[in-house]
N, C-alpha and C positions, 0 to 999 in steps of 0.2 A: 679310943672308942670310935672315933670318926674313921680312922684308918681301917679298922676291922669291918665297919659297915661298907666301906668302899670295896674292900676285898671280897666280901660276900656278894655284893651286887655284881661285881665282875664275874665271879664264879657262876652265879645263877644265870647271868646273861650269856656266858659262854656255853653252859649246858643247854639253855633254851635254843641258842643258835645252832648248836650241834644236833639237837633233836629235830629242829625244823629242816636242817640240811639233809638229814637222813630220811625224813619223810618225803622231801621234795624229790630226791633221787631214788625213792622207793626201796631204801635199805631197810626201812621199818614199815610194815603194812598193818593197817587196822581193819578188822572185819567186824562190821556191826551185825548184831543178831538179825537174821532175815526172817520175815513172816512167811510161812508156807501158805500158799493160796490153793485151795481145794477147787479143782475144776471138774465139772461133771460132763461126761461125754454125752453128746446128743444121741438119743435113741434112734436107731435105724430099723426100718421095716421094709418089706417088699410091697410094691404098689404098681398097679397097671395104669399107665397113662396113655392118652390118645395123642399121637403126633399128627398134626394136620399139615399138609403140604399140597403144592400144586404141581401137576404133571400133565403135559399136553393140553394146557389151558383148562384143566378140570380139577376141582378140589378132590383130594384123596385123604384117607385117614388110615393110620396103622397103629395098632396097640402094642405096646412094649412093657415088659415087666422090668422095673428098675429098683435100685436101692433108694428108698425114700427116707430122707432125714427130717428131723423136726426143725432144723434151721432153714429159714427161707432162702438164704443165699446159696447154701448147698443144694437145695431143691432146684433152684434156677440153673445152677452150674450143671447138674445132671441132665436137666431137660435140654439145655442148649447143646451139650456134647452129643446126646443121642440124636437130636435133630440134625446136626451137621453130618454125623456119620450116616444117617438114613438118606438124606438127599444126595450125598456123594455116592452111596451104593446104588441109588436109583438113576444115576447119571444126570441129575439135574444141574449139578455144579461139577466143573472139571478141575478147578483150583482146590488143592487139598488145604483145608483150613481147620485149625484146631483151636479150642478155647484156652486162653492163657489165664486170665483172672476174671473174677466176678465180684462186684462190690455194689453198695447202695449209697445213696446220699444220706444226709442227716435225718431227713424225714422218713427214710426207708420206704419211699414210694417210687423212686426212680432207680431202675436197674442199670448198672454200668458194666458192660462186658467188653473185654478186649480179645480180639482174635489174632491168630498168628499171621494170616494172609487174607487178602481180599477175596471173598468167595464169589464175587460177581464177574461175569464174563462181559467185558466191555464191548464185544462185537454183537452181543444179542440185543434184543429190543428192551426198551425200558419196562415194558409190561412184564416180560419174563423175569427181570430182576426184581420188580415189585412183588411178584408172586413169592419169591424167596423170603422177602421181608415179611409179607403178610402171613405166610405159614408159620414163621417164628413167633410173630406177635400173637396169633390166635392160639398157638400151643401153650405159650407162657400164660396168656390170659385165662385159659381154661384150667390150668393146673395151679397157678399162683395168682389168684385174683387180687392179692394185696398190692401188687405192683401196677402202677398206672402209666409209667413211661419207660422208654428204653433208649439208652445211649450206646451206640456201637463205636468201638475204637479198633485200630489196627496197631499192634505193638505199642499200646499205651498212648497213641496219637490219634488225632481226628481222622476219621475215614474220609478220604477225598474221592469223590465220584463225579464224573462229568454231568450226570443227569439227576442225582439225588443230593439233597442238602442234609448233611448229618451234623451241622453245627448246633442244631437244637434237638432236644429229645423228641422221639417219635411216640405218639400216644399208643397205648396198648389196644385201643379200640380198632386200630387199623383204618384203612381208607377204602378198600374194595367193598367192604360190607355196607358202606354208606354212599359210595360214588354213583352206583348204578341207579339208586332210587333217591338221590339227593334232591330235596325240594328246593325249588328256586324261590328265593325270598320275594315276597310281593312288593313290587315297586313299579314305578312308571317306566315305560320304554324310553331309551335315550332319544332325545329330540334330534332330528337331522341337522347337521351343521352345514354352514354355507359352503365350506370346502372340506369334505371328509378327507382325512389323512390316514393312509394305511402304511405302517412301517413293517417291512419284512426283514427279519434277522436270520440269515443262514447260519447254520452251526459251523464250528471250526474257525481256525484262523491260520496264520502263517506257521505257528508251531504245533498246532493240533489239527491233524488231517482228518480225525474222526474214524469211523468204521470203514471197512473195506467192502465194497460191493462190486463183484466181478473184477475188472481191471481198473476201476476208478475208486476214488476216495469220497467219503461223505461230504467233505468240504467242497469239492468241485461240483458234485451233483446238486447240492442245495443252492449253491450260488447260481448255477445255470437255471434251476427252477425259479429262483427269485426274479431273475431278469425276464424269463419267459412269462411269468405271472404279471409282472409290471407291464409288459407290452400288450398282453391279452386284455388286462383290465382297462388299459388306456383306449383300446378299440371299443370296448363295451360302453364305457362311460368316461368321457374325457374330463369330467368335472372332479373326478377323484384324483387326489395327489398321492402317488405311490413313492415311497422312499425306501431304498435299500441301505441298511445300516452299515455295511462294510463291503470292501472289495477283497479280492483274493490276496492282495499283497499286504493287508493290514494285520496288525497283531492285537488280539483282544486283551483287555485289562480286567481286573477284578471289579465287578459291578459296572462294567463298561456299558452294557445295554441300558441299565437303569439311568446312567448319566445322560446318555443320548436321548432317551425317551423324555426325561424331565426337561430337556431344553426344547425339544420339538413339540411335545404335547400332542401326540397323534390320537386319532379316534380309536384305533385298535392296533395292537402289536401282534404280529404273527411270527412265531419262531418255527423254523423249518429244520427238521432232522430226518435222516434216512438210515435204514439198516437192511441187511440182506436177509431174505427168507426163502425157504425152499419151495413154498407154494407160488405158483405162477400168477395167481390173482393178487393184485396189490391190496394193501391194507392201510387205512388212514386212521390213526388213533389221535383223539383230541385230549389234550392235557391242560390243566390249569393249576396254578400254584395254590396250595392250601397247607396251612401249618397244623390245624386241628379241625377235623370234620364237623365237630359240634360247636366249639366256641367261636370259630371264624364267622359263622352266620349270626351269632349273637352280638358281635362287636359292631358298634356304630361310630366309626371314626370320621371326622370331618377332613376335607381335603387340605385345609390350611393348618392342621395341627401337626406338631412334630412327632415323628414316629421312628422307632428303630427300623433299620433296613429290612429286617425279617418280618415286620408287621406292615410294610408299605402296601401289600396287596389288599389290605382290609378296606381301603378307600374305594376299590373297584370290585369288591367281592360280588356284589349283585350283578354288575355288568358282565363279569367273567362268566357266570352261569348263564346269563341271557345270551351272550354271543356264542357260547359253546353249544347251547341248545339250538340256536338259530342256524349255525353252520352245519350242524348234524342234519337238521331237517332239510336244508337246501341242498346238501349233497345227495340226499335220498331223492329229492324232487327232481334234481337234474340228471338222475340216472347215472351217477358216478360209477365208473367201472372198477370199483374197489369195495372191499369189505370195510364197514364202518362200525366198529364196536361202540359201546357206551363210553361217554367221556369220563375221565378219571381226574380226581383232584388229589394231589399229594405234594410234598415239598420238592417241586421240580426246580433244580438248581439254576438253569439258564434264565428263569423268570424271577429270580429273587431280587427284591428291591424295586421292582417295577410298580409304579403307583397308578398306572393307567390300565385299561382293559388289555389283557394279554392272553393269547391262546397259543399253545404249542401243537404243531401238526407233526406227528412222527409217522413217516411213511415207510412201509415195508415193501420192498420190490425184489424181484428175482434177477432182473437185468437192469443196468443203468438206463437203457432205452425205454423201460416201462414207465418212467416218470413222465414221458411226453403224453401218454394217454390220459393223464389226470389234469392237465393244464386247463382245458376248457371248462370242465365242471368245477374245479377249484376256483377259477376266476369268477365264474358266475355266482357261486355261493358267497364269495367274499364281497363282491359288489352289492349283492342284494342285502346281505347282513348289515352293511355299513349305511347304505342309502335308505334302508327300511321301505323299499318298494320293489315290486316285481320287475325284473329286467328280462325282456324278451330278446333273443338273439336276432 
């Protein structure tokens, strides 16, 4: 009896092993009964939407009839594709860019879209590139109000731009609609320091020459302007200490300006950039860093608190608006030979991480020599804004 039990156990073990061997090498396949999932197609209708864009510094609007889906992601994809094709046909962008994918976050309030190519022209002004983003934001905001933020990607990677920071979502409210009439928070004026310090940061470095202006590069022009402003301001008021953050032979690092600023602790930081424009009259645009046009003014951060680098500007939010308004007024009072539009606040990449007052001056010139005409009025405006008193030549 014991021998029979052993034989049966061996036979069963052999059969079980043979069965498992056949399943492992897929000689025997098992198919479980599948449940059929009934999917309903989203209903599509025709709808006319308004596509808003900027051309020749003026807002424009064009109506297009598109296939409208009930799914919000498909709606946004159709809107973005039509917007890109429209601004390309209007000659606003020269780089052919198409929409790859569109998705949302878990809360379905942040829209994430990936493009095939960078649609921005790196030689144009920051304002012109900002118009492209603002047109896209306003178009999506009007047609799909459920989305509150936008993340732009290039080939499923972060969009890298020398003047815009796309590491954080952009609010659908946009920045141009609030920058021109942005109220300055009520606060006391900064008290004059014993030794005011102005730090001038020219754009570009050894590896990044910047835009091309005539037969010169942006890096060379802004560096020459920085040294000329330092000499001019020293003649106006020798009590002001002017520091230039870099020389032509230095290589910039990530958040390099923020590190230098936090060591020196200047009264104000001036970032200089330049671009070519067809108009012979120069233009000076004032830019400050802003992550959200509404919530930035609500935040009240103390200077000694720990902040992420993209929130560092909140400690000087009030002073940024104050100095931008003061500089704009002084440039007008000094009869600056340039067009001075309203200051704008948006995620300006060169000023990210700076915890002290920082203003970016983007200067549009027709010839490299045109920059010399702006030195006296710029120096006067900077000196007056820092010392908080009228400076007579």
